[in-house]
N, C-alpha and C positions, 0 to 999 in steps of 0.2 A: 549192417555191414561196420566193419570197424575201418576207421580212418587211419588210427595211429596206436602204436604200442610202443607204451614206457615201461622200460625195466628198471624196478625196484633194485638197489645194490644186494639185497638179500637173493633175490632172483638171478643175480649174476654169479654170486659167489657159488649158490646152490648148484646151478646149470654147471658150472667148471666143474666141480667136485665130484657131483652124482651124475650127470649125462654127459657130457662132453667125452669122458675116458671110452665111453663105449660107441663106436663109429655108427652103428644100427641104431641105436637109441637116440642119437644125437640126429639121425636122418630123421627117423620117425616122428621126432619132436618137429623139426622144420617144417615137414608135412603138414603136421597137426597143425601148426601155428596158421600156416598157410590158407588151411582150411577154416578155422576160426575166425581169420580175417575177412572171408567171403560169405560164411554163414555160420554165425555162431551156434545157430540152433540144431545143426547139423546131428542126426541122431547118432554116430559114431563116437562123436566128441562126449556124449552123454553129460551135457552143461546143466548144472544145477546151482541153486542157492545154497548157502552153507548156514548153518544155525548154532546156536549156543555162542562159545568164545568167539567165533568166526563169523559170527553173524554180520551181512552187511557185503560179505566176500562170495565170489562164486567159485566154482572150481569144474574142469572140463578135463577128459580122460587122454592120456598120450598112449598109454597102452592099459592092460587090464588093471594094474597098480600103479602107474604113475601119473601124477595129477599136475596141472598148473591152477594154483589159486591167484585169482585175480579180483579186480574191482574195474567197473564201468560207468563210467561217465560221459554220457552223450554217445559221441562215436570214439573216445578214447579209452583204451583198456591199459589198465597198469598192472602188470603183471607182479605178483609179490615172492611167490616160492614156487619149487619144482621139486618133485621128488615122490617117493613111494606114499601109500595112503599113511604109514606108520610115522614118516619123516615129516610131511606137510600138517599133520592134525594133532 
C-alpha cells in the first residue's frame, strides 16, 4: 500500500500537456492511480521494473499505451513521467 504520492515537476508538465486535454484519459488516469495506491501489484496495472537507462525506475499502465514512470521508497511513490510508450522511454 502506498501512503503518499509525490509528483515530480516533469510529471506535472507531461500530465498537463499529454493527459489533461483528454477528459476520458484523465478520468482513467485518476482511477488507475487510486488503484495503484491501494494495490500496486494489481494485474491490470502491469507494474514492472525498468532496465537499462531507466534502471531503478518502475512503470505501470494507464491504458494499453499510456504509462506512468515512478520510483518507490518505502511507502512513498514519486511519479516522474506520464505518456505513451514512445514518449516516456
